[in-house]
matplotlib code that plots the C-alpha trace (Angstrom):
import matplotlib.pyplot as plt

x = [98.1, 98.2, 101.4, 102.1, 105.6, 106.9, 103.6, 102.1, 98.6, 97.7, 94.1, 93.1, 90.5, 90.6, 92.9, 96.1, 97.4, 97.2, 99.0, 101.9, 102.0, 102.3, 105.1, 106.9, 106.5, 107.9, 110.7, 111.6, 111.5, 114.0, 116.4, 116.2, 116.4, 118.5, 115.9, 115.1, 111.3, 110.6, 107.8, 107.5, 106.3, 103.8, 100.1, 97.4, 93.7, 90.8, 87.2, 84.4, 87.0, 87.2, 89.7, 91.4, 92.1, 93.4, 95.7, 97.0, 97.7, 99.4, 101.6, 102.5, 103.5, 105.1, 102.8, 100.9, 97.2, 95.0, 91.4, 88.9, 88.2, 91.7, 93.2, 95.3, 96.7, 94.3, 91.2, 89.3, 89.0, 85.8, 83.6, 81.1, 82.5, 78.9, 78.3, 78.2, 80.9, 83.4, 83.3, 83.0, 86.8, 87.4, 84.7, 86.0, 89.5, 88.2, 86.1, 89.2, 91.2, 88.5, 88.1, 91.9, 91.8, 88.7, 90.6, 93.5, 91.3]
y = [55.9, 58.3, 59.7, 62.6, 63.9, 64.6, 64.5, 61.5, 61.3, 58.6, 57.8, 55.7, 55.1, 57.0, 54.9, 55.5, 52.2, 53.6, 56.7, 54.7, 52.5, 55.5, 56.9, 53.5, 53.4, 56.8, 56.3, 53.0, 54.8, 57.4, 54.7, 52.6, 55.5, 58.0, 60.6, 62.9, 63.5, 67.0, 66.2, 69.9, 70.6, 67.7, 68.2, 66.2, 66.7, 64.7, 64.5, 64.0, 63.7, 65.2, 68.1, 66.9, 63.5, 65.0, 67.3, 64.3, 62.5, 65.5, 65.8, 62.1, 62.5, 65.9, 67.3, 70.5, 70.4, 71.3, 72.3, 71.0, 72.0, 72.3, 72.1, 69.2, 69.4, 72.2, 70.3, 71.2, 68.3, 68.5, 66.4, 65.6, 65.0, 64.6, 68.3, 70.2, 72.7, 69.7, 68.9, 72.5, 73.2, 69.9, 70.7, 74.2, 72.8, 70.1, 72.6, 74.8, 71.9, 70.7, 74.2, 74.3, 70.7, 71.6, 74.6, 72.4, 69.8]
z = [97.4, 94.4, 93.0, 90.6, 90.0, 93.5, 95.2, 97.0, 98.3, 100.9, 101.5, 104.5, 107.1, 110.4, 112.7, 114.6, 113.3, 109.7, 110.8, 112.3, 109.2, 106.8, 109.0, 108.8, 105.0, 104.5, 107.0, 105.2, 101.9, 103.2, 104.4, 101.2, 98.7, 100.7, 99.6, 102.5, 103.0, 104.4, 106.8, 107.7, 104.2, 104.3, 105.1, 106.6, 106.0, 107.3, 106.0, 108.6, 111.4, 114.9, 114.7, 118.0, 116.5, 113.3, 115.3, 117.1, 113.9, 112.4, 115.5, 115.2, 111.6, 112.1, 109.4, 109.0, 109.6, 106.5, 106.4, 104.0, 101.2, 99.7, 96.2, 95.0, 91.5, 90.7, 91.8, 94.9, 97.3, 99.3, 101.5, 98.8, 95.3, 94.0, 94.2, 91.0, 91.9, 92.3, 88.6, 87.2, 87.1, 85.3, 82.7, 82.1, 81.5, 79.1, 77.2, 76.7, 75.5, 73.1, 71.6, 70.9, 69.4, 67.3, 65.9, 64.8, 63.0]

ax = plt.figure().add_subplot(projection="3d")
ax.plot(x, y, z, "-o")
ax.set_aspect("equal")
plt.show()
């Protein structure tokens, strides 16, 4: 599980048990914190999964179905993070930050 501000990203293996467990965790969080989770705004994406199975999982969680590749926090999430284009946006942002820092010092 990864969290940033009001975003949470769950990573798990392809199993219906994991889907039910995530649903139970989120429902328990709602009950304990009294914070309502908007499941209709939530998305589900699968990498190297059958689209019918993914649609079943999305229906169980009451989520929208996303297609890969997608962007999360400005980074493209793809099937193969070893590809060069995966790191290019990160390198561009780092170079921009370094040039600003270099100018200050």
